[in-house]
gemmi code that builds the backbone of each chain (N, CA, C; Angstrom):
import gemmi

chains = {
    "A": [
        ("MET", (136.845, 125.371, 100.244), (135.810, 126.048, 100.568), (135.417, 126.638, 101.932)),
        ("ALA", (134.339, 127.486, 101.891), (133.873, 128.529, 103.099), (133.902, 128.079, 104.647)),
        ("LYS", (133.326, 128.589, 105.479), (134.081, 128.149, 106.772), (132.391, 127.384, 107.313)),
        ("ALA", (132.411, 126.596, 107.624), (130.837, 125.974, 108.049), (130.061, 126.736, 109.173)),
        ("VAL", (129.187, 127.125, 109.425), (128.583, 127.143, 110.741), (127.362, 126.797, 111.298)),
        ("ILE", (127.596, 126.213, 112.331), (126.288, 125.876, 113.164), (125.262, 126.370, 112.892)),
        ("LYS", (124.229, 126.301, 112.209), (122.959, 127.141, 112.061), (122.308, 126.769, 112.976)),
        ("ASN", (121.991, 125.630, 113.328), (120.863, 124.946, 114.203), (121.288, 123.630, 114.482)),
        ("HIS", (121.089, 123.065, 115.706), (121.107, 121.899, 115.944), (120.018, 121.392, 117.574)),
        ("PHE", (120.238, 119.970, 117.447), (119.196, 119.525, 118.765), (120.013, 117.958, 119.181)),
        ("LYS", (119.771, 118.150, 120.184), (120.355, 116.442, 120.954), (118.887, 116.121, 121.528)),
        ("LEU", (118.993, 114.384, 121.640), (117.781, 113.788, 121.646), (118.551, 112.505, 122.466)),
        ("ASN", (117.830, 112.360, 123.369), (118.519, 111.001, 124.241), (117.314, 109.871, 124.263)),
        ("ILE", (117.344, 108.989, 124.037), (115.789, 108.228, 124.467), (116.719, 106.482, 124.239)),
        ("PRO", (115.471, 105.682, 124.861), (115.858, 104.287, 125.542), (116.023, 104.045, 124.101)),
        ("GLY", (116.579, 102.657, 123.741), (116.649, 101.849, 123.083), (115.613, 100.788, 122.510)),
        ("ARG", (114.251, 101.447, 122.782), (113.230, 100.790, 122.495), (112.604, 100.783, 120.859)),
        ("SER", (112.126, 99.944, 120.312), (112.315, 99.577, 118.834), (110.613, 100.623, 118.685)),
        ("GLN", (110.229, 100.940, 119.820), (109.116, 101.975, 119.525), (109.448, 103.307, 119.038)),
        ("ASN", (110.560, 103.384, 119.246), (111.090, 104.642, 118.871), (112.212, 105.081, 117.800)),
        ("GLU", (112.216, 104.037, 117.092), (112.596, 103.810, 115.936), (111.990, 105.112, 114.855)),
        ("ALA", (110.907, 104.884, 115.091), (110.077, 105.620, 114.218), (109.701, 107.059, 114.597)),
        ("PHE", (110.061, 107.066, 115.760), (110.281, 108.751, 116.472), (111.391, 109.239, 116.298)),
        ("ALA", (112.633, 108.480, 115.998), (114.167, 109.322, 115.872), (114.207, 109.553, 114.565)),
        ("ARG", (113.361, 108.730, 113.401), (113.856, 108.996, 112.085), (112.927, 110.532, 111.658)),
        ("THR", (111.748, 110.160, 112.223), (110.438, 111.226, 111.916), (111.248, 112.594, 112.972)),
        ("ALA", (111.876, 112.497, 113.999), (112.356, 114.035, 114.442), (113.512, 114.704, 113.828)),
        ("VAL", (114.144, 113.537, 113.498), (115.352, 113.987, 112.394), (114.771, 114.905, 111.142)),
        ("ALA", (114.180, 113.876, 110.571), (113.191, 114.640, 109.250), (112.554, 115.735, 109.333)),
        ("ALA", (111.840, 115.907, 110.667), (111.219, 117.417, 111.002), (112.435, 118.783, 111.209)),
        ("PHE", (113.401, 117.607, 111.843), (114.317, 119.145, 111.827), (115.398, 119.307, 110.564)),
        ("ALA", (115.010, 118.154, 110.139), (116.063, 118.682, 108.436), (114.854, 119.529, 107.241)),
        ("SER", (113.358, 119.223, 107.612), (112.272, 120.039, 106.954), (112.909, 121.505, 106.879)),
        ("GLN", (113.347, 122.376, 107.751), (113.727, 123.335, 107.331), (114.488, 123.775, 106.675)),
        ("LEU", (115.361, 123.032, 105.852), (116.059, 123.123, 105.121), (115.291, 123.244, 103.589)),
        ("ASP", (114.550, 122.632, 103.450), (113.392, 122.664, 102.399), (113.852, 121.291, 101.584)),
        ("PRO", (114.012, 120.276, 101.788), (114.348, 119.141, 101.222), (113.568, 118.575, 100.070)),
        ("THR", (114.185, 117.898, 99.336), (113.223, 117.473, 98.436), (112.845, 116.108, 99.105)),
        ("VAL", (111.518, 115.325, 98.545), (110.821, 114.046, 99.208), (111.615, 112.705, 99.162)),
        ("GLU", (112.935, 112.984, 97.713), (113.707, 111.737, 98.051), (115.053, 112.044, 99.042)),
        ("GLU", (115.171, 113.507, 99.216), (116.072, 113.771, 100.517), (115.533, 113.190, 101.459)),
        ("ILE", (114.418, 113.387, 101.779), (114.023, 113.140, 103.742), (113.735, 111.818, 103.537)),
        ("ASN", (113.297, 111.182, 102.652), (113.078, 109.811, 102.868), (114.699, 108.732, 102.542)),
        ("ASP", (115.341, 109.602, 101.878), (116.992, 109.252, 102.548), (117.742, 109.410, 103.757)),
        ("ILE", (117.370, 110.260, 104.427), (117.353, 110.759, 106.152), (116.896, 109.760, 106.907)),
        ("LYS", (115.601, 109.694, 106.381), (114.885, 108.632, 107.314), (115.103, 107.372, 107.530)),
        ("ALA", (115.414, 106.780, 106.225), (116.079, 105.234, 106.447), (117.442, 105.226, 106.881)),
        ("ALA", (118.213, 106.529, 106.509), (119.497, 106.191, 106.918), (119.795, 106.277, 108.791)),
        ("VAL", (118.850, 106.838, 109.551), (118.359, 107.192, 110.805), (117.900, 106.110, 111.239)),
        ("SER", (117.036, 105.309, 110.625), (116.521, 104.211, 110.677), (117.359, 102.981, 111.424)),
        ("GLU", (117.992, 103.024, 110.060), (119.314, 101.994, 110.102), (120.082, 101.980, 111.578)),
        ("ALA", (120.591, 103.465, 111.682), (121.438, 103.478, 112.843), (120.893, 103.086, 113.848)),
        ("VAL", (119.928, 103.868, 114.139), (118.965, 103.471, 115.661), (118.501, 101.989, 115.520)),
        ("THR", (118.134, 101.050, 114.376), (117.983, 99.692, 114.253), (119.399, 99.059, 115.256)),
        ("ASN", (120.082, 99.537, 114.760), (121.312, 98.530, 114.468), (121.759, 99.104, 116.625)),
        ("CYS", (121.864, 100.005, 117.246), (122.265, 100.089, 118.442), (120.731, 99.520, 119.296)),
        ("ILE", (119.816, 99.277, 118.606), (118.333, 98.230, 119.436), (118.606, 96.708, 119.208)),
        ("VAL", (119.030, 96.409, 118.035), (119.280, 95.146, 117.549), (120.685, 94.511, 118.085)),
        ("HIS", (121.634, 95.324, 117.938), (123.022, 94.987, 118.152), (123.715, 95.193, 118.970)),
        ("ALA", (123.799, 96.880, 119.465), (124.465, 96.950, 120.536), (123.934, 96.955, 121.842)),
        ("TYR", (122.514, 97.000, 121.993), (121.677, 96.679, 122.904), (120.983, 95.379, 123.289)),
        ("ALA", (122.137, 94.446, 122.640), (120.782, 92.890, 121.909), (120.507, 92.662, 123.303)),
        ("ASP", (121.103, 92.574, 124.430), (120.102, 91.841, 125.606), (120.176, 92.740, 126.532)),
        ("THR", (119.774, 94.169, 126.478), (119.112, 95.169, 127.063), (118.605, 96.203, 126.484)),
        ("ILE", (118.134, 97.312, 127.411), (117.804, 98.687, 126.619), (118.858, 99.749, 127.365)),
        ("GLY", (119.769, 100.078, 126.499), (119.899, 101.552, 126.662), (119.885, 102.743, 126.121)),
        ("ASN", (120.614, 103.918, 126.395), (120.576, 105.042, 125.966), (121.368, 105.263, 124.606)),
        ("ILE", (120.440, 105.660, 123.557), (120.702, 106.055, 122.508), (120.696, 107.637, 122.374)),
        ("GLU", (121.974, 108.292, 121.850), (122.124, 109.838, 121.729), (122.171, 110.228, 120.711)),
        ("ILE", (121.161, 110.900, 119.788), (121.238, 111.415, 118.495), (121.096, 113.202, 118.534)),
        ("VAL", (122.017, 113.375, 117.842), (122.636, 114.789, 117.422), (122.076, 115.274, 116.302)),
        ("ALA", (121.682, 116.092, 116.035), (121.362, 116.715, 114.661), (122.214, 118.071, 114.134)),
        ("ARG", (122.725, 118.742, 113.483), (122.697, 120.067, 113.033), (123.061, 120.128, 111.453)),
        ("ILE", (122.744, 121.473, 111.385), (122.460, 122.081, 110.462), (123.697, 123.042, 109.866)),
        ("LEU", (124.490, 122.584, 108.834), (125.763, 122.922, 108.529), (125.634, 124.196, 107.470)),
        ("GLU", (125.878, 125.741, 107.930), (125.814, 126.700, 106.286), (126.608, 126.914, 106.267)),
        ("PHE", (126.880, 127.513, 104.911), (128.035, 128.392, 104.718), (128.191, 129.859, 104.170)),
        ("PRO", (128.300, 130.955, 104.934), (127.434, 132.190, 105.018), (128.313, 132.671, 104.023)),
        ("GLU", (129.824, 132.166, 103.295), (130.396, 133.232, 102.331), (129.993, 132.435, 101.144)),
        ("ARG", (128.828, 131.572, 101.069), (128.698, 130.544, 99.841), (129.245, 131.342, 98.812)),
        ("THR", (129.554, 130.626, 97.597), (129.927, 131.274, 96.319), (129.490, 130.311, 95.218)),
        ("THR", (129.811, 129.090, 95.732), (129.468, 127.746, 94.707), (128.350, 126.817, 95.107)),
        ("ASP", (127.947, 126.053, 94.170), (127.153, 125.229, 94.854), (127.643, 123.940, 95.511)),
        ("SER", (128.824, 123.922, 95.682), (129.244, 122.502, 96.514), (129.211, 122.864, 97.964)),
        ("ASP", (129.347, 124.749, 98.163), (128.704, 124.840, 99.806), (127.000, 124.698, 99.815)),
        ("SER", (126.538, 124.332, 99.607), (125.168, 124.115, 99.778), (125.583, 123.406, 101.446)),
        ("PRO", (123.961, 123.696, 102.112), (123.894, 123.039, 103.082), (123.977, 121.767, 103.681)),
        ("TRP", (124.721, 121.743, 104.573), (125.152, 120.100, 105.060), (124.009, 119.610, 106.514)),
        ("LEU", (123.163, 118.191, 106.427), (122.760, 118.365, 107.550), (124.044, 117.196, 108.443)),
        ("TYR", (124.303, 117.644, 109.178), (125.076, 116.484, 109.966), (124.253, 115.785, 111.116)),
        ("ILE", (124.370, 114.143, 111.232), (123.603, 113.492, 112.404), (124.618, 112.780, 113.192)),
        ("ARG", (124.403, 112.301, 114.160), (125.437, 111.768, 114.962), (124.854, 110.938, 115.880)),
        ("ILE", (124.947, 109.129, 116.092), (124.191, 108.667, 116.567), (125.402, 107.758, 117.313)),
        ("ARG", (124.879, 107.920, 118.801), (126.117, 106.924, 119.654), (125.089, 106.173, 120.591)),
        ("ASP", (125.871, 105.520, 120.946), (125.623, 103.939, 121.735), (126.311, 103.812, 122.563)),
        ("LYS", (126.280, 103.266, 123.656), (127.327, 102.605, 125.105), (127.071, 101.324, 125.079)),
        ("GLY", (127.142, 100.634, 123.873), (126.477, 98.632, 123.887), (127.848, 98.124, 123.773)),
        ("CYS", (127.957, 97.444, 123.068), (128.576, 96.410, 122.951), (129.736, 96.693, 122.100)),
        ("GLY", (129.705, 97.555, 121.142), (130.812, 97.984, 120.051), (130.865, 97.246, 118.799)),
        ("ILE", (131.521, 97.225, 117.914), (132.113, 96.764, 116.571), (133.626, 95.771, 116.706)),
        ("ALA", (133.332, 94.618, 116.607), (134.937, 94.244, 116.717), (135.585, 94.337, 115.501)),
        ("ASP", (134.661, 94.404, 113.870), (135.584, 94.517, 113.113), (134.508, 95.366, 112.005)),
        ("ILE", (134.926, 96.580, 112.195), (133.445, 97.488, 111.471), (133.830, 97.089, 109.603)),
        ("VAL", (134.750, 96.548, 109.250), (134.911, 96.616, 107.665), (134.110, 95.271, 106.850)),
        ("GLN", (133.852, 94.279, 108.453), (132.770, 93.274, 107.968), (131.773, 93.342, 108.373)),
        ("ALA", (131.681, 94.362, 109.072), (130.173, 95.114, 109.849), (128.894, 95.866, 108.670)),
        ("LYS", (130.234, 96.589, 107.782), (129.371, 97.310, 106.386), (129.989, 96.760, 105.569)),
        ("THR", (130.027, 94.895, 105.216), (129.613, 94.338, 104.343), (128.527, 94.077, 103.491)),
        ("PRO", (128.136, 94.144, 102.583), (127.140, 94.364, 102.491), (126.104, 92.712, 102.537)),
        ("LEU", (125.384, 92.566, 103.397), (124.546, 91.327, 103.215), (125.306, 91.085, 104.803)),
        ("PHE", (126.031, 90.880, 105.313), (127.010, 90.704, 106.248), (125.778, 91.049, 107.808)),
        ("THR", (125.456, 89.867, 108.353), (125.073, 89.980, 109.766), (125.079, 88.999, 110.670)),
        ("THR", (125.439, 89.432, 111.715), (125.629, 88.811, 112.992), (124.310, 87.847, 113.873)),
        ("CYS", (123.536, 88.816, 113.299), (121.892, 88.174, 113.656), (121.373, 86.875, 112.636)),
        ("ALA", (121.597, 85.908, 113.227), (120.804, 84.605, 112.571), (119.608, 84.347, 112.843)),
        ("GLU", (118.761, 85.109, 113.597), (117.282, 84.990, 113.625), (117.067, 86.760, 113.695)),
        ("GLY", (116.167, 86.640, 112.989), (115.243, 87.934, 113.376), (115.449, 88.723, 111.777)),
        ("GLU", (115.655, 87.997, 110.579), (115.593, 88.435, 109.756), (116.241, 89.527, 109.380)),
        ("ARG", (117.292, 89.831, 109.657), (118.337, 91.220, 109.236), (118.889, 90.535, 108.126)),
        ("ALA", (118.626, 92.095, 106.882), (119.248, 91.354, 105.826), (120.399, 91.719, 105.881)),
        ("GLY", (121.310, 92.206, 106.257), (122.723, 92.768, 106.588), (123.135, 94.140, 105.786)),
        ("LEU", (122.256, 95.080, 105.899), (121.860, 95.638, 104.607), (122.255, 97.443, 105.412)),
        ("GLY", (122.078, 97.947, 106.426), (122.169, 98.632, 107.494), (123.015, 99.520, 106.875)),
        ("PHE", (124.305, 99.359, 107.182), (125.562, 100.474, 106.586), (125.434, 100.867, 104.903)),
        ("ALA", (124.882, 99.801, 104.330), (124.662, 99.687, 102.922), (124.131, 101.125, 102.968)),
        ("VAL", (122.763, 101.096, 103.619), (121.674, 102.047, 103.150), (122.016, 103.123, 103.892)),
        ("MET", (123.220, 103.352, 105.143), (123.734, 104.703, 105.839), (124.705, 105.062, 104.087)),
        ("GLU", (125.208, 104.588, 103.929), (126.540, 104.828, 103.153), (126.018, 105.380, 101.772)),
        ("ASN", (124.592, 104.679, 101.224), (124.123, 104.698, 100.043), (123.521, 106.028, 99.771)),
        ("PHE", (122.753, 106.643, 100.817), (122.024, 107.347, 100.860), (122.324, 108.602, 101.686)),
        ("MET", (123.534, 108.681, 102.421), (124.362, 109.892, 102.528), (125.012, 110.016, 101.810)),
        ("ASP", (126.084, 111.603, 102.279), (127.018, 111.663, 101.397), (128.569, 111.500, 101.982)),
        ("LYS", (128.141, 110.821, 103.642), (129.580, 110.749, 103.944), (129.004, 109.534, 105.470)),
        ("LEU", (129.696, 108.986, 105.633), (129.486, 108.031, 106.814), (130.516, 107.470, 107.776)),
        ("HIS", (130.686, 107.919, 108.805), (132.036, 107.242, 109.679), (131.504, 106.637, 110.634)),
        ("VAL", (131.878, 105.341, 111.027), (131.901, 104.863, 112.026), (133.323, 104.867, 112.955)),
        ("ARG", (133.154, 104.903, 114.219), (133.870, 104.605, 115.560), (133.441, 103.648, 116.297)),
        ("SER", (133.803, 103.197, 116.392), (133.315, 101.546, 117.707), (134.725, 101.202, 118.487)),
        ("LYS", (134.445, 100.936, 119.826), (134.804, 99.878, 120.440), (134.482, 98.940, 121.186)),
        ("PRO", (135.240, 97.613, 120.976), (134.508, 96.774, 121.470), (134.182, 96.599, 123.378)),
        ("ASP", (132.683, 96.994, 124.153), (132.338, 96.918, 124.871), (132.564, 98.677, 125.671)),
        ("CYS", (132.453, 99.340, 124.434), (132.738, 100.910, 124.867), (131.609, 101.517, 124.049)),
        ("GLY", (131.192, 100.643, 122.932), (130.075, 101.749, 122.265), (130.586, 102.200, 121.101)),
        ("THR", (129.333, 102.337, 119.980), (130.042, 102.887, 118.741), (128.828, 104.328, 118.656)),
        ("THR", (129.788, 105.083, 117.821), (129.328, 106.250, 117.270), (129.513, 106.822, 115.741)),
        ("ILE", (128.388, 106.805, 115.081), (127.912, 106.899, 113.371), (128.015, 108.011, 113.339)),
        ("THR", (128.888, 108.950, 112.432), (128.329, 110.269, 111.946), (128.221, 110.200, 110.363)),
        ("MET", (127.390, 110.831, 110.236), (126.319, 110.867, 108.525), (126.428, 112.365, 108.338)),
        ("GLN", (126.737, 112.278, 107.116), (126.339, 113.676, 106.853), (126.195, 113.771, 104.828)),
        ("LYS", (124.733, 115.015, 104.485), (124.056, 115.031, 103.779), (124.318, 116.406, 103.222)),
        ("ARG", (124.590, 116.582, 102.133), (124.505, 117.766, 101.452), (122.906, 117.801, 100.717)),
        ("LEU", (122.245, 118.692, 100.853), (121.264, 119.076, 100.667), (121.224, 120.031, 99.603)),
        ("GLN", (120.707, 119.950, 98.164), (120.627, 120.235, 97.104), (120.083, 121.951, 97.299)),
        ("LEU", (120.648, 122.742, 96.617), (120.120, 124.421, 96.827), (118.476, 124.525, 95.735)),
        ("LYS", (117.713, 124.840, 96.379), (116.335, 125.133, 95.151), (117.037, 126.491, 94.557)),
    ],
    "B": [
        ("MET", (99.971, 96.645, 109.046), (98.917, 96.249, 108.785), (98.932, 95.707, 107.057)),
        ("VAL", (98.664, 94.161, 107.046), (98.487, 93.765, 106.070), (96.992, 92.946, 105.328)),
        ("GLU", (96.575, 93.379, 104.127), (96.034, 92.948, 103.489), (95.920, 91.651, 102.092)),
        ("ILE", (95.435, 90.607, 102.693), (95.526, 89.546, 102.173), (94.526, 89.396, 101.091)),
        ("ILE", (94.805, 88.909, 99.730), (93.854, 88.217, 99.189), (94.401, 87.068, 98.557)),
        ("ASN", (93.369, 86.259, 98.481), (94.023, 84.835, 98.348), (93.393, 84.072, 97.391)),
        ("SER", (94.017, 83.796, 95.914), (93.059, 82.825, 95.072), (93.741, 81.687, 95.076)),
        ("GLY", (93.575, 81.047, 96.149), (94.227, 79.800, 96.016), (95.736, 79.724, 95.345)),
        ("GLU", (95.986, 79.522, 93.969), (97.394, 79.708, 93.641), (98.360, 80.852, 94.087)),
        ("GLN", (97.474, 81.553, 94.045), (98.133, 82.973, 94.121), (97.583, 83.588, 95.486)),
        ("ILE", (98.706, 84.075, 96.063), (98.119, 85.084, 97.034), (98.749, 86.624, 97.083)),
        ("THR", (97.983, 87.829, 97.319), (98.789, 88.652, 97.522), (98.772, 89.325, 98.989)),
        ("ALA", (99.708, 90.217, 99.158), (99.814, 90.531, 100.587), (100.241, 91.878, 100.048)),
        ("GLY", (99.053, 92.791, 100.725), (99.118, 94.619, 100.490), (99.579, 95.119, 102.004)),
        ("ILE", (100.824, 95.411, 102.309), (101.280, 95.754, 103.312), (100.873, 97.441, 102.781)),
        ("ALA", (100.776, 98.096, 104.605), (100.107, 99.490, 104.598), (101.223, 100.033, 105.384)),
        ("GLY", (101.515, 100.920, 105.535), (102.405, 101.742, 106.147), (103.621, 101.498, 107.009)),
        ("ASP", (104.166, 101.676, 107.528), (105.892, 101.574, 107.790), (106.493, 100.526, 108.049)),
        ("ILE", (107.233, 100.246, 106.788), (107.873, 98.811, 107.096), (109.437, 98.948, 108.322)),
        ("ASP", (109.895, 98.778, 109.211), (110.833, 98.836, 110.052), (111.467, 97.918, 110.998)),
        ("HIS", (112.096, 97.515, 111.761), (112.282, 96.505, 112.268), (111.228, 96.679, 113.597)),
        ("HIS", (110.593, 97.309, 114.160), (109.559, 97.315, 114.977), (108.613, 96.740, 114.424)),
        ("THR", (108.109, 96.882, 113.181), (106.731, 96.496, 112.447), (106.756, 95.295, 111.672)),
        ("ALA", (108.463, 95.144, 111.715), (108.682, 93.954, 110.673), (107.721, 92.259, 111.018)),
        ("SER", (108.149, 92.266, 112.544), (107.749, 91.056, 112.660), (106.325, 90.672, 112.829)),
        ("GLY", (105.429, 91.511, 113.335), (104.273, 91.492, 112.924), (103.582, 90.856, 111.824)),
        ("ILE", (104.113, 92.013, 110.619), (103.845, 91.956, 109.090), (104.326, 90.465, 108.247)),
        ("ARG", (105.272, 89.888, 109.134), (106.023, 88.506, 108.869), (104.934, 87.550, 109.490)),
        ("ASN", (104.602, 87.472, 110.625), (103.524, 86.709, 111.453), (102.082, 86.588, 110.815)),
        ("GLU", (101.523, 87.305, 110.314), (100.617, 87.899, 109.429), (100.371, 86.758, 107.903)),
        ("ILE", (101.607, 87.506, 107.444), (101.660, 86.461, 106.101), (102.184, 85.075, 106.314)),
        ("ASP", (103.177, 84.685, 107.364), (103.325, 83.179, 107.294), (101.975, 82.472, 108.121)),
        ("ALA", (101.543, 83.080, 108.617), (99.897, 82.219, 109.115), (99.194, 82.059, 107.312)),
        ("VAL", (99.065, 82.700, 106.705), (98.822, 82.303, 105.494), (99.064, 81.239, 104.526)),
        ("LEU", (100.915, 81.621, 104.535), (101.181, 81.068, 103.926), (101.668, 79.314, 104.178)),
        ("GLU", (101.399, 79.364, 105.908), (101.430, 77.693, 106.114), (100.178, 77.470, 106.160)),
        ("ASN", (98.921, 77.868, 105.784), (97.493, 77.172, 105.843), (97.606, 76.864, 104.283)),
        ("THR", (98.219, 77.642, 103.249), (98.068, 77.548, 101.995), (98.827, 77.170, 100.777)),
        ("THR", (100.067, 77.318, 101.150), (101.380, 76.640, 100.610), (100.952, 77.399, 98.977)),
        ("PRO", (101.008, 78.341, 98.686), (100.693, 79.007, 97.319), (101.627, 78.689, 96.333)),
        ("GLN", (101.153, 78.642, 95.212), (102.475, 78.922, 94.214), (103.307, 80.699, 94.105)),
        ("LEU", (102.691, 81.319, 94.436), (103.025, 82.296, 93.739), (102.461, 83.075, 94.942)),
        ("LEU", (103.428, 84.386, 95.476), (103.611, 84.964, 96.613), (103.107, 86.649, 96.215)),
        ("ILE", (102.537, 87.431, 96.047), (103.103, 88.952, 95.575), (103.189, 90.097, 96.599)),
        ("LEU", (103.989, 90.552, 96.958), (104.128, 91.390, 98.250), (103.995, 92.852, 97.414)),
        ("ASP", (102.612, 93.226, 97.411), (102.088, 94.599, 97.399), (102.900, 95.650, 97.795)),
        ("PHE", (103.621, 96.581, 97.436), (104.391, 97.482, 98.754), (103.702, 98.966, 98.175)),
        ("GLY", (102.489, 99.184, 97.746), (101.813, 100.116, 96.811), (100.951, 101.170, 98.006)),
        ("ARG", (100.714, 100.656, 99.222), (100.505, 101.536, 100.656), (101.622, 101.774, 101.739)),
        ("VAL", (102.565, 101.490, 100.846), (103.657, 101.704, 102.153), (104.493, 102.971, 102.034)),
        ("LYS", (104.422, 103.315, 103.203), (104.596, 105.037, 103.911), (106.176, 104.856, 103.601)),
        ("PHE", (106.982, 104.275, 104.440), (108.052, 104.539, 104.920), (108.730, 102.699, 104.449)),
        ("MET", (110.347, 102.628, 104.474), (110.639, 100.972, 104.255), (112.409, 101.516, 104.322)),
        ("ASP", (112.820, 100.497, 105.390), (114.140, 100.522, 105.620), (114.322, 99.048, 105.526)),
        ("SER", (115.932, 98.617, 105.607), (116.369, 97.354, 105.163), (115.346, 96.468, 105.965)),
        ("SER", (114.538, 96.936, 106.916), (113.936, 95.453, 107.450), (112.942, 94.681, 106.239)),
        ("GLY", (112.509, 95.641, 105.737), (111.338, 95.415, 104.317), (112.295, 94.379, 103.081)),
        ("ILE", (113.677, 94.754, 103.385), (114.652, 93.246, 102.735), (114.413, 91.902, 103.146)),
        ("GLY", (114.814, 92.349, 104.593), (114.735, 90.966, 105.697), (113.414, 89.837, 105.544)),
        ("LEU", (112.192, 91.299, 105.436), (110.826, 90.536, 104.957), (110.906, 89.859, 103.859)),
        ("ILE", (111.265, 90.696, 102.807), (111.319, 89.957, 101.798), (112.118, 88.542, 101.285)),
        ("LEU", (113.008, 88.835, 101.905), (113.940, 87.399, 101.626), (113.589, 86.412, 102.775)),
        ("GLY", (113.218, 86.780, 104.064), (112.419, 85.853, 105.242), (111.289, 84.731, 104.362)),
        ("ARG", (110.586, 85.873, 103.361), (109.072, 85.105, 102.438), (109.823, 83.843, 101.582)),
        ("GLN", (110.802, 84.574, 101.131), (111.148, 83.605, 100.235), (111.647, 82.188, 100.612)),
        ("ARG", (112.325, 82.844, 101.437), (113.041, 81.283, 102.065), (111.389, 80.374, 102.464)),
        ("VAL", (110.489, 80.475, 103.139), (109.619, 79.986, 103.614), (108.907, 79.800, 102.302)),
        ("LEU", (108.615, 80.197, 101.180), (108.351, 79.779, 99.862), (109.099, 78.555, 99.528)),
        ("GLN", (110.598, 78.836, 99.536), (111.153, 77.572, 98.741), (111.194, 76.493, 99.251)),
        ("GLY", (110.464, 76.741, 100.491), (110.195, 75.062, 101.179), (109.199, 74.349, 100.626)),
        ("PHE", (108.281, 75.099, 100.032), (107.456, 73.798, 99.112), (107.009, 74.647, 97.459)),
        ("GLY", (108.148, 74.996, 96.981), (108.060, 75.682, 95.839), (107.378, 76.535, 95.293)),
        ("GLY", (107.229, 77.618, 96.028), (106.573, 78.816, 95.628), (107.338, 79.655, 94.811)),
        ("GLN", (107.190, 80.775, 94.574), (107.479, 81.971, 94.220), (107.319, 83.438, 94.689)),
        ("LEU", (107.909, 84.256, 95.089), (107.892, 85.700, 95.048), (108.062, 86.775, 94.252)),
        ("LEU", (106.790, 87.636, 94.135), (107.592, 88.749, 93.508), (107.059, 89.859, 94.258)),
        ("ILE", (107.007, 90.630, 93.274), (107.155, 92.296, 94.559), (106.234, 93.495, 93.413)),
        ("LYS", (105.321, 93.913, 93.881), (104.328, 94.834, 93.128), (104.584, 96.199, 93.844)),
        ("ASN", (104.282, 97.270, 92.907), (103.836, 98.438, 93.142), (105.077, 98.878, 94.334)),
        ("ALA", (106.478, 98.422, 94.017), (107.373, 99.335, 94.789), (108.046, 100.417, 94.290)),
        ("THR", (107.493, 101.642, 94.799), (108.043, 102.834, 93.895), (108.691, 103.726, 94.958)),
        ("GLY", (109.680, 104.760, 93.859), (110.158, 105.580, 94.575), (110.916, 105.226, 95.857)),
        ("HIS", (110.751, 105.389, 97.121), (111.506, 105.159, 98.373), (112.008, 103.597, 98.112)),
        ("ALA", (110.708, 102.664, 98.225), (110.976, 101.740, 98.443), (111.395, 100.422, 97.409)),
        ("GLU", (111.378, 101.059, 96.178), (112.172, 100.891, 94.894), (113.479, 100.990, 94.971)),
        ("LYS", (114.215, 102.204, 96.065), (115.294, 102.306, 96.028), (116.347, 101.303, 96.557)),
        ("ILE", (115.271, 100.925, 97.850), (115.600, 99.831, 98.730), (115.800, 99.055, 98.345)),
        ("VAL", (114.809, 98.063, 97.222), (114.791, 97.132, 96.849), (115.875, 97.149, 95.539)),
        ("LYS", (116.240, 98.439, 94.746), (117.136, 97.913, 93.856), (118.713, 98.378, 94.793)),
        ("LEU", (119.248, 98.917, 95.674), (120.079, 99.095, 96.590), (120.085, 97.378, 97.047)),
        ("ALA", (119.571, 96.353, 97.275), (119.399, 95.111, 97.706), (119.593, 94.001, 96.586)),
        ("GLY", (119.640, 94.546, 94.881), (119.690, 93.966, 94.303), (118.418, 93.339, 94.039)),
        ("LEU", (117.322, 93.132, 94.190), (116.039, 92.628, 93.951), (115.486, 93.163, 92.634)),
        ("SER", (115.836, 93.622, 92.249), (114.757, 94.537, 91.181), (114.316, 93.442, 90.417)),
        ("ASN", (115.037, 92.177, 90.115), (114.377, 90.828, 89.134), (113.175, 89.978, 89.716)),
        ("LEU", (112.868, 90.705, 91.094), (111.777, 90.372, 91.498), (110.576, 91.556, 91.490)),
        ("MET", (110.528, 92.322, 90.856), (109.620, 93.535, 90.823), (109.062, 93.134, 89.333)),
        ("LEU", (107.321, 93.027, 89.686), (106.420, 92.819, 88.463), (106.616, 94.133, 87.742)),
    ],
}
model = gemmi.Model(1)
for chain_id, residues in chains.items():
    chain = gemmi.Chain(chain_id)
    for i, (resn, *xyz) in enumerate(residues, 1):
        res = gemmi.Residue()
        res.name, res.seqid = resn, gemmi.SeqId(i, " ")
        for name, pos in zip(("N", "CA", "C"), xyz):
            atom = gemmi.Atom()
            atom.name, atom.element = name, gemmi.Element(name[0])
            atom.pos, atom.b_iso = gemmi.Position(*pos), 0.0
            res.add_atom(atom)
        chain.add_residue(res)
    model.add_chain(chain)
structure = gemmi.Structure()
structure.add_model(model)
structure.setup_entities()
């Protein structure tokens, strides 16, 4: 695989207010639009970001309003020779909230710690299915960092 | 925003705009207010004018299904296409689609 180059990037810090769910996914989608994604790719990205940011608001900062940091990068491969070297969108979403004690359990479809509020327990399932890579790093009382990557098809 | 069409036995709730964690509670309250008053045999959720949906939409479907079960009503989904359909399928709820 050819060496990846960060072609463009941004960092965004927002308070974990539910009004910012739409802002966060729209901001990342607008950034990704320079890669000329398909409508389906954009919707996948928006849904994955929406789930990650909602997790920060509903779980990480359940009783408070804390900071959510969103980083997005476009990774390109200048020596691109094959289709597998098409550009990637990298997204990192980080909170300093309560953390996840059991990540495997948290990622299990339909599992939720939220008895009220009608959460479906599908947040990680959406991220996993709509993106190509998902990584979760978390420590109780320290916070959670999730990184996701999606390979965008060359047109 | 929800547009309710009430024909007695059957209620259609047309949802418009984005369904996320922020908007879901408002949509839920609007639909539940009608369900409480009319206890219909069938609730059809119309996703035709939904612009964006994440898993909060699934929570909305499952939650209404629970309310309907309280009085023996049924729920079906209409016009879930494209992205909304993808989420409904991921949740294993294709059997509810009209």
